[in-house]
C-alpha positions as CSV (number, residue, x, y, z in Angstrom):
1,M,0.3,-17.6,0.9
2,L,0.6,-13.9,1.6
3,T,-2.9,-13.7,2.9
4,L,-2.3,-16.5,5.4
5,A,1.0,-15.0,6.5
6,G,-0.6,-11.6,6.9
7,T,-3.4,-13.1,9.0
8,L,-0.9,-15.0,11.1
9,I,1.2,-11.8,11.7
10,T,-2.0,-9.8,12.5
11,A,-3.0,-12.4,15.1
12,A,0.5,-12.6,16.6
13,A,0.7,-8.7,16.9
14,I,-1.7,-8.9,19.8
15,Y,1.3,-10.0,21.9
16,V,3.4,-7.0,21.0
17,P,2.9,-4.2,23.5
18,R,2.2,-0.8,22.0
19,P,1.4,2.1,24.3
20,E,-0.6,4.0,21.7
21,A,-2.9,1.0,20.9
22,R,-5.8,-0.2,22.9
23,Q,-5.1,-3.1,25.2
24,A,-6.3,-6.4,23.9
25,W,-9.3,-8.1,25.5
26,W,-8.6,-11.1,27.7
27,N,-10.5,-13.5,25.5
28,S,-8.6,-12.2,22.4
29,R,-5.2,-13.0,24.0
30,I,-6.1,-16.3,25.6
31,V,-8.6,-17.9,23.1
32,V,-9.0,-16.1,19.8
33,A,-5.4,-15.3,18.8
34,P,-4.0,-18.7,19.5
35,L,-6.8,-20.3,17.6
36,V,-6.2,-18.0,14.6
37,I,-2.4,-18.7,14.8
38,A,-2.9,-22.4,14.9
39,A,-5.4,-22.3,12.0
40,C,-3.0,-20.3,9.9
41,A,-0.1,-22.5,10.7
42,T,-2.1,-25.6,9.9
43,T,-3.4,-24.1,6.6
44,L,0.1,-23.1,5.6
45,F,1.3,-26.6,6.2
46,L,-1.5,-28.0,4.1
47,L,-0.8,-25.4,1.4
48,F,2.8,-26.5,1.2
49,R,1.9,-30.2,1.3
50,A,-1.0,-30.1,-1.3
51,G,0.2,-27.2,-3.3
52,H,-3.1,-25.4,-3.5
53,L,-6.1,-24.2,-1.4
54,P,-9.6,-23.3,-2.4
55,P,-10.2,-19.6,-2.9
56,T,-13.0,-19.7,-0.3
57,H,-10.4,-20.6,2.4
58,I,-8.2,-17.7,1.4
59,N,-11.2,-15.3,1.4
60,G,-12.2,-16.6,4.8
61,F,-8.7,-15.9,6.3
62,S,-8.6,-12.4,4.7
63,L,-12.0,-11.6,6.3
64,L,-10.8,-12.9,9.6
65,A,-7.7,-10.7,9.5
66,I,-9.5,-7.4,8.6
67,P,-11.4,-6.9,11.9
68,G,-8.5,-7.9,14.0
69,G,-6.2,-5.3,12.5
70,L,-8.8,-2.6,12.5
71,E,-9.7,-3.2,16.2
72,R,-6.1,-2.8,17.3
73,M,-5.6,0.3,15.1
74,L,-8.5,2.2,16.6
75,R,-7.7,4.2,19.7
76,S,-9.6,3.6,22.9
77,R,-12.5,6.0,23.6
78,E,-11.3,6.9,27.1
79,R,-7.9,8.2,25.8
80,T,-9.2,10.3,22.9
81,Q,-10.6,13.8,23.4
82,P,-14.1,14.4,22.1
83,E,-14.3,16.7,19.1
84,P,-15.9,20.1,19.7
85,L,-19.3,20.6,18.3
86,I,-18.6,24.1,17.0
């Protein structure tokens, strides 16, 4: 349940504006995040209804959440200063 909740929160965090984070891509805001939120909500509903989920579903959601969180954590290249070579 915690993996699904974490994935849902990670997908919903795209709508929280943060000045230090890179702006989300258009397709992430309009297509990907709503699909992930709907999939998480549906799976949470099925979890509460059936009482269990296969481990492969949980692993899939955890793998889905990792790149979304990492992408938002990385700063954009145009705002960062290049490191000196020497």
